[in-house]
N, C-alpha and C positions, 0 to 999 in steps of 0.2 A: 656789059653782059653779068649776069646776075648770078650771084654764086648759090650752091645748094643749099648752103645754110640760110641766105635770104631767101630762098623759094621756102623752104622748113618753117621759116620765121612767121613770114606772109601767111601761108597756108592754117598757120596755128592761130595767128590772131583771126582770120577768117571764121574759124572753125567756132570761136570765141564767141564772137559778134553773133553768128548765125545758130549757135546752141538751140537746137531744136526743141522748142515751150512743150511739146508733148513727152518727148524723152530725153530729159536735159540731164544724163548721166554718162560717162565714160564706161562704166565697169556694166558687167552683165545685168539687164532690168530686172531677172527676177532675185536680184539682191536689192532691189526697192518696191517690195510686195506693198508698203502701203502706200506710197505714191502712184504706183500704176492700179492699184483698186479705186483712187481718185480720178484716174483718166479715165478708166474704164465705166465710173457712174455720169452717165448725161448731167445731171443735176450738178453735182460738184465738180467739174470739167466745166461746163457753162459758168460758175461762180471764180474758177479758177482763170478763166478766158477773160471773163469781165475787170478782174482785179489786175491783170497784166495789162489789158486794154489803158485801162485808168493810167496806172504809173506812165504805161509808152505814150499815152496822148497828151494827158492833162499835165502830169509833172514835167515830163523830159521835152515832148514836142512843142508845147503849147507855153512854156517859161518860167514854169514856176521852180523847176531845179534851176533856170539859170540869176532867178533871183537869189536863190540860197547862197549858188556858188560867191556871184558879186559880195555878198554880205560876208562870205569868209574871206575871201580873199581882202577885200578892205579893211578887214580887221587884224590881218597877221600881214600884209605887204608892208609895211614901214619896216617889218624887224625882219623880212626874209631876207637871208645872205649875212646879216649883220654880226650873229654870232661867231665867236673865237674859233669855234669848231665848224663853222658852215661848210655843208660839204655843196653846196648849190650857191650861187648867184642869182639876181633877183632876172635876170634872164630865162634863166632856166628856169625858176617857177613860173615865167610868164608862158613859156613853151608848154609845161605840164600842164597846165590850166588850160591851156588851148585844144592839148591834144585829150586830157580828159571831157572836156564838153563835148568833142568831137566824137570821142570811143561812145559816150552815153546816148547821142543823137544816132550813131548807126545803129547800138544795140537796141533801141527804141524802135527805129526803121524796121528791123528785121522780126522783132515781134510783133508789129502791126502788120507787116507782109505775111507773115506765119498765120496770122489772126485771119486776113481775110482769103489765104488761100493761095498770094502768089507766089509766097516760098513755103516748100514744104515744113511741116511741122514735128516730123519725127524723124528717128535718124536714118532709117533704112530708104527712107522716099528722098531725105537731101544727097543720100550718097549716088542716087541714080538719076538727080537734077541738080547738078553743082551749078551749074550755069543760070540758076535760078535765086542763088542767093546775093544776099547784098554786098556789094564791092568795100573791101575794107583794103585797096590800096594806099589811099590817102591817110593810114594810121601807122603810127609809131611809138606804140605803147610803153617803148623804151625811156622815152622822154617824159614819162611820167613818174619815174621812180628811181631806177638804177642809177647807181652813182655815174656820171657823164665821165666817157674818158676811161673806162673800166675794163 
């Protein structure tokens, strides 16, 4: 049986991954007048969407990010977990990298789905169409940075 705490955790991760691209704030949108003016302008909204698409598709989904992660990983993997005050083992590092890649892949999937209309791109529409959001049940972001066992 899943605890209430776990349901809340998974709901929170799902909200983060599916953060609506056209209302990406938890606060009152009237407090984000500058951004909302951009979204209300067709030309600027289209440019914003173009850049989001570029990041999600070309950088994440087509592997450019994967190459960067491999480079960074190869540069530090020999020292991970060897420090006198190391909080993580190398196996923890491997899990964190795997989870980070999965997290970014799910985020990119959500952005692309919002851009093509498969997932609503604003907060109100997402609340009434929660079944369309990208599934995040395979994510455990706690593996990406919290001290294990705490």
